[in-house]
C-alpha positions in Angstrom: -31.5 19.6 -46.2 -29.9 16.4 -44.8 -26.1 16.3 -44.4 -25.3 12.9 -45.8 -21.6 13.2 -45.0 -22.3 13.9 -41.4 -24.8 11.0 -41.2 -22.2 8.7 -42.9 -19.5 9.8 -40.4 -21.9 8.9 -37.6 -22.5 5.6 -39.2 -18.8 4.8 -39.5 -18.5 5.6 -35.8 -21.4 3.2 -35.0 -23.6 6.1 -33.8 -26.5 5.6 -36.2 -29.9 4.2 -35.1 -31.4 1.4 -37.1 -33.7 3.9 -38.8 -30.8 6.0 -39.9 -29.0 3.0 -41.4 -32.2 2.3 -43.4 -32.1 5.9 -44.6 -28.5 5.5 -45.8 -29.4 2.4 -47.7 -32.3 4.2 -49.3 -30.0 7.1 -50.2 -27.6 4.8 -52.0 -30.4 3.0 -53.8 -31.9 6.3 -55.2 -28.7 8.3 -55.8 -26.2 5.6 -57.0 -23.1 7.2 -58.6 -24.7 10.7 -58.1 -24.3 10.4 -54.3 -22.1 13.0 -52.7 -20.5 10.2 -50.8 -19.0 8.6 -53.9 -15.3 9.3 -53.1 -15.7 8.2 -49.5 -17.3 5.0 -50.5 -14.5 4.2 -52.9 -11.9 4.8 -50.1 -13.8 2.8 -47.6 -14.3 -0.1 -50.1 -10.6 -0.3 -50.7 -9.8 -0.7 -47.0 -12.9 -2.7 -45.8 -12.1 -5.9 -44.0 -14.5 -8.6 -42.9 -15.3 -8.1 -39.2 -13.5 -10.6 -37.1 -16.4 -10.5 -34.6 -18.8 -12.1 -37.0 -19.6 -15.8 -37.2 -17.9 -17.9 -39.9 -21.2 -18.0 -41.7 -21.6 -14.2 -41.8 -17.9 -13.8 -42.8 -18.4 -16.3 -45.7 -21.5 -14.3 -46.8 -19.4 -11.0 -46.8 -16.7 -12.8 -48.9 -19.3 -13.9 -51.4 -20.6 -10.3 -51.6 -17.0 -9.1 -52.3 -16.5 -11.8 -54.9 -19.7 -11.0 -56.7 -18.8 -7.3 -56.6 -15.4 -8.0 -58.2 -17.0 -10.1 -60.9 -19.5 -7.3 -61.5 -16.7 -4.7 -61.9 -14.5 -6.9 -64.1 -17.4 -7.8 -66.4 -17.9 -4.1 -67.2 -14.3 -3.1 -68.0 -15.1 -2.5 -71.6 -17.8 0.1 -70.8 -17.3 3.8 -70.1 -16.3 4.7 -66.5 -19.5 6.7 -66.0 -21.8 3.8 -66.8 -19.5 1.3 -64.9 -19.6 3.5 -61.7 -23.4 3.9 -61.9 -23.8 0.1 -61.9 -21.3 -0.9 -59.2 -21.3 2.0 -56.8 -24.7 1.0 -55.2 -23.3 -2.5 -54.8 -20.1 -1.1 -53.3 -22.2 1.0 -50.8 -24.1 -2.2 -50.0 -20.9 -4.0 -49.1 -19.8 -1.2 -46.8 -23.2 -1.0 -45.2 -23.6 -4.7 -45.1 -20.7 -4.8 -42.7 -22.3 -2.2 -40.5 -25.8 -3.4 -40.9 -24.6 -7.0 -40.2 -23.0 -5.8 -37.0 -26.0 -3.7 -36.1 -28.3 -6.6 -36.9 -26.2 -8.9 -34.7 -26.4 -6.3 -31.9 -30.2 -5.9 -32.3 -30.5 -9.6 -32.8 -28.8 -10.4 -29.6 -31.2 -8.1 -27.8 -34.2 -9.7 -29.5 -32.6 -13.2 -29.3 -33.0 -13.5 -33.1 -30.7 -15.4 -35.5 -31.0 -16.8 -39.0 -30.7 -20.5 -39.7 -31.2 -23.1 -42.4 -34.8 -23.8 -43.3 -33.9 -27.5 -43.6 -34.3 -27.6 -39.9 -38.1 -27.1 -40.3 -39.7 -30.4 -41.2 -43.3 -30.9 -42.6 -46.3 -31.4 -40.5 -48.0 -34.8 -39.8 -50.7 -36.6 -37.9 -51.2 -34.4 -34.8 -54.5 -33.7 -33.0 -56.2 -33.6 -29.7 -59.7 -34.7 -28.7 -61.4 -32.6 -26.0 -64.1 -34.4 -24.0 -67.3 -33.0 -22.4 -65.7 -32.7 -19.0 -62.8 -30.7 -20.4 -60.2 -33.4 -20.4 -57.9 -33.4 -23.4 -56.7 -36.6 -25.1 -53.5 -36.5 -27.2 -54.2 -38.6 -30.3 -51.6 -41.0 -31.6 -49.4 -39.7 -34.4 -49.1 -43.3 -35.5 -52.7 -43.2 -36.7 -54.2 -40.8 -39.2 -57.7 -40.7 -37.7 -60.4 -41.8 -35.3 -63.8 -43.5 -35.6 -66.8 -42.3 -33.5 -69.4 -44.8 -32.4 -70.4 -46.1 -29.0 -66.8 -45.3 -28.2 -64.0 -43.6 -30.0 -61.4 -45.9 -31.6 -58.5 -45.7 -34.1 -58.9 -47.4 -37.4 -57.4 -50.6 -36.1 -60.0 -50.8 -33.4 -57.8 -49.6 -30.5 -59.8 -47.7 -27.9 -59.3 -44.0 -27.6 -62.2 -43.2 -25.2 -65.6 -44.6 -24.1 -68.6 -42.4 -23.3 -70.2 -43.8 -20.2 -67.6 -42.3 -17.8 -65.1 -40.7 -20.2 -62.7 -43.7 -19.9 -59.7 -43.7 -22.0 -57.6 -46.4 -23.7 -56.6 -49.2 -21.4 -59.7 -49.0 -19.3 -63.1 -50.8 -19.6 -65.2 -50.0 -22.7 -68.2 -47.7 -22.4 -71.8 -48.1 -23.4 -72.1 -44.9 -25.3 -73.9 -41.7 -24.2 -74.2 -38.5 -26.3 -71.3 -36.1 -25.6 -70.1 -33.0 -27.3 -66.6 -33.5 -28.7 -63.9 -31.2 -30.1 -61.2 -32.4 -32.5 -58.3 -29.9 -32.8 -55.3 -29.9 -35.1 -52.4 -27.6 -34.3 -50.2 -25.8 -36.8 -48.4 -28.5 -38.6 -51.1 -31.1 -37.9 -53.8 -33.0 -39.7 -56.3 -35.7 -38.7 -59.3 -37.6 -39.9 -62.5 -38.4 -38.1 -65.4 -40.8 -39.1 -68.5 -39.4 -37.4 -71.2 -41.6 -36.0 -73.3 -41.4 -39.2 -70.4 -42.6 -41.3 -69.5 -39.1 -42.6 -65.7 -38.7 -43.1 -64.0 -35.4 -42.3 -60.3 -34.6 -43.0 -59.2 -31.7 -40.8 -56.4 -29.5 -42.1 -53.8 -27.8 -39.8 -54.8 -25.2 -37.2 -58.4 -26.2 -37.3 -61.2 -27.4 -34.9 -64.3 -29.4 -35.5 -67.1 -29.6 -32.9 -69.5 -32.5 -33.2 -71.6 -34.8 -31.0 -70.7 -38.4 -30.3 -74.0 -39.3 -31.9 -76.5 -37.4 -34.0 -80.1 -37.1 -32.7 -83.2 -35.1 -33.9 -83.9 -34.1 -37.4 -80.6 -32.7 -38.5 -76.8 -33.3 -38.2 -74.8 -30.2 -37.2 -71.1 -29.7 -36.8 -69.1 -26.5 -36.3 -65.8 -25.8 -38.1 -63.1 -23.3 -37.6 -60.3 -23.6 -40.1 -60.4 -26.0 -43.0 -61.9 -29.4 -43.6 -62.9 -31.8 -46.4 -66.2 -33.6 -46.0 -67.5 -36.8 -47.4 -71.1 -36.7 -46.1 -73.1 -39.9 -45.9 -76.8 -40.0 -46.5 -78.9 -40.7 -43.4 -82.6 -40.9 -43.0 -84.8 -40.2 -40.0 -88.2 -41.7 -39.2 -91.0 -39.1 -39.7 -93.5 -39.9 -37.0 -96.6 -38.1 -35.9 -99.8 -39.4 -34.4 -101.9 -39.1 -37.6 -99.2 -40.6 -39.8 -98.8 -43.6 -37.4 -102.5 -44.2 -37.5 -103.0 -44.1 -41.3 -99.8 -45.4 -42.9 -96.4 -46.9 -42.1 -93.6 -44.8 -40.9 -91.8 -42.9 -43.8 -88.0 -42.3 -44.2 -86.8 -38.7 -44.8 -83.4 -37.4 -45.6 -81.6 -36.0 -42.6 -79.7 -32.8 -43.6 -76.0 -32.3 -42.6 -75.0 -28.8 -41.7 -71.6 -27.3 -41.3 -71.5 -24.0 -39.4 -68.4 -21.8 -39.7 -67.6 -18.1 -39.3 -71.0 -16.6 -40.2 -72.1 -19.2 -42.8 -73.9 -22.5 -42.9 -73.4 -25.2 -45.6 -76.3 -27.6 -45.9 -76.0 -31.0 -47.7 -77.6 -34.4 -47.8 -74.8 -36.5 -49.3 -71.9 -35.0 -51.0 -68.1 -34.2 -51.0 -66.9 -30.6 -50.4 -64.2 -28.5 -48.8 -64.7 -25.6 -46.5 -62.0 -23.1 -45.7 -62.9 -20.7 -42.9 -59.8 -19.7 -41.0 -60.4 -16.8 -38.6 -57.5 -14.8 -39.9 -58.5 -15.2 -43.6 -60.4 -12.4 -45.3 -62.5 -14.9 -47.2 -64.5 -18.1 -46.6 -64.4 -20.6 -49.4 -66.7 -23.6 -50.0 -65.7 -25.8 -52.9 -68.1 -28.5 -54.2 -66.5 -31.7 -55.5 -69.6 -34.0 -55.8 -73.3 -33.7 -55.2 -75.1 -30.5 -54.2 -74.8 -28.0 -51.4 -76.5 -24.9 -50.3 -74.6 -22.0 -48.6 -76.5 -19.7 -46.2 -75.2 -16.6 -44.5 -75.9 -16.0 -40.8 -76.4 -12.3 -41.6 -79.1 -13.0 -44.1 -81.1 -16.2 -43.3 -83.4 -15.6 -46.3 -80.7 -15.9 -48.9 -79.0 -19.1 -50.0 -76.6 -20.0 -52.7 -76.7 -23.4 -54.4 -73.5 -25.0 -55.8 -72.9 -27.6 -58.3 -69.7 -29.7 -58.8 -66.8 -27.5 -59.8 -68.3 -24.4 -58.2 -67.1 -22.4 -55.3 -68.6 -19.7 -53.1 -66.3 -16.9 -51.8 -67.8 -15.1 -48.8 -66.4 -11.7 -47.9 -68.5 -10.2 -45.1 -72.0 -10.0 -46.5 -70.8 -10.3 -50.1 -70.9 -13.7 -51.9 -69.3 -14.6 -55.2 -69.8 -17.9 -57.1 -67.2 -19.0 -59.5 -66.1 -22.1 -61.4 -62.8 -23.5 -60.2 -60.4 -26.4 -60.6 -61.4 -28.2 -57.4 -58.1 -30.1 -57.2 -56.4 -26.9 -56.3 -58.5 -26.5 -53.2 -58.6 -30.2 -52.0 -55.1 -31.2 -52.9 -54.0 -30.8 -49.2 -56.0 -33.9 -48.4 -53.8 -35.8 -50.7 -50.6 -34.4 -49.3 -50.0 -31.6 -51.8 -49.7 -27.9 -52.0 -51.5 -27.0 -55.2 -51.2 -23.5 -56.7 -53.1 -22.2 -59.7 -52.6 -18.4 -60.0 -52.5 -18.4 -56.2 -51.5 -15.1 -54.7 -48.4 -14.8 -52.4 -50.3 -14.2 -49.2 -52.4 -17.3 -49.7 -49.3 -19.4 -50.3 -47.6 -18.0 -47.3 -50.6 -18.7 -45.1 -50.6 -22.3 -46.2 -46.8 -22.6 -45.4 -47.4 -20.9 -42.0 -50.0 -23.4 -40.9 -48.3 -26.5 -42.1 -44.7 -25.7 -41.0 -45.7 -23.7 -37.9 -43.8 -20.6 -38.9 -44.7 -17.0 -38.5 -44.8 -14.9 -41.7 -43.5 -11.4 -41.8 -43.5 -9.0 -44.8 -40.7 -6.5 -45.1 -40.8 -3.6 -47.6 -43.0 -3.2 -50.6 -43.8 -6.7 -51.8 -45.1 -6.7 -55.4 -48.1 -8.8 -56.4 -46.9 -12.3 -57.1 -48.8 -15.4 -58.2 -47.7 -19.1 -58.2 -48.5 -22.2 -60.2 -47.7 -25.9 -59.7 -47.9 -28.6 -57.1 -45.4 -29.4 -54.3 -45.5 -32.3 -51.8 -46.4 -31.4 -48.2 -43.9 -34.1 -47.1 -40.9 -31.9 -48.1 -39.1 -29.8 -45.5 -39.6 -26.1 -45.6 -36.2 -25.4 -47.3 -37.2 -27.6 -50.3 -40.5 -25.9 -50.7 -38.9 -22.4 -50.5 -36.2 -23.3 -53.0 -38.9 -24.3 -55.5 -40.8 -21.0 -54.8 -37.6 -19.1 -55.1 -37.3 -20.2 -58.8 -40.6 -18.3 -59.3 -39.2 -15.1 -57.7 -39.7 -15.5 -54.0 -37.2 -13.6 -52.0 -37.0 -14.5 -48.3 -35.0 -15.3 -45.2 -35.7 -17.6 -42.3 -35.0 -16.6 -38.7 -35.7 -17.7 -35.1 -36.7 -15.2 -32.5 -37.5 -16.1 -28.9 -38.1 -19.7 -30.0 -40.4 -18.8 -32.8 -39.6 -19.8 -36.4 -40.1 -16.8 -38.8 -40.3 -16.7 -42.5 -39.5 -13.1 -43.7 -40.7 -12.2 -47.2 -38.6 -9.6 -48.9 -39.1 -7.4 -52.0 
């Protein structure tokens, strides 16, 4: 049987490991006023001072804890001593341990170079992307523009040259004549960008995503490859069907040229339509949401099966399993309009969206209960504003920086 008095003595002498401190916290949470350490805690609480070594911010936090504890005790003066002790003893233990844990956290934090800071320092994402050319060179695209147009050369919307294709020249050099090249558009975490492909198809690329496409489509199909999330407005395009017999007997005919999006084990085939594909490598699911027109979803693992969608429907692919459901499409395409949109959206999905847009790492501490969120929030807000809104729906969190990485820690 564990000797809690001995462990508490070791704690007061700063001889406890981080794991032992956690055990003490769990003991107080479970035992409350029944703890064998009750009298010691009362004595320690009476003489506890705020550590002078702490920063002013930490000291202020401890003062708020003391203030809240005093209010808690005073508000219960009309109740029986037994009930009153049961309520405030765990808080009292928390104050005593907060001092120790705070100091322990500072010591561990100094070793891990971790500190907590105001989330208002984390601003929203914006127009950020790179264009990788066939020869491997990378062009940083202008944040002053929201997209590029692909033709005989790549330009911004105002006509300014980004790159030509005859020799891979970039802005400021002579224009190219346009040969076919494979291109890769990449958005980082916290970035978004638009591209108008050579056939007139418009693609909005969400953060932490890549789109592979040719500088010009040839053959009897148009194929692009997506990793991450993108919204497509596919233009109709025809090809000339030519064979020797046809050319001898009748004029050349026009046929629709299919547009295919390959991503993470699935292919979405369309002729002319608007849809959203979310296929991040770290997500358990792939989602294809149809806004207008008609698409067909095919799995790489089963080429004989295909799933047709109509507007307002969505496929959810989990491995080889496919579900089709009716959805409010605005929830899944709102990012293109600068919004986070939640409609019974689970916590992890919300956190993944914040992680990619604000470039923060998400950590989960403890047993996080299932939580769902509703509503819309502007993606132009800083992270603190978004978190404060989510806090009203029960989100408990802290923000830290460790070795230069911003971290959002979700708490029970």
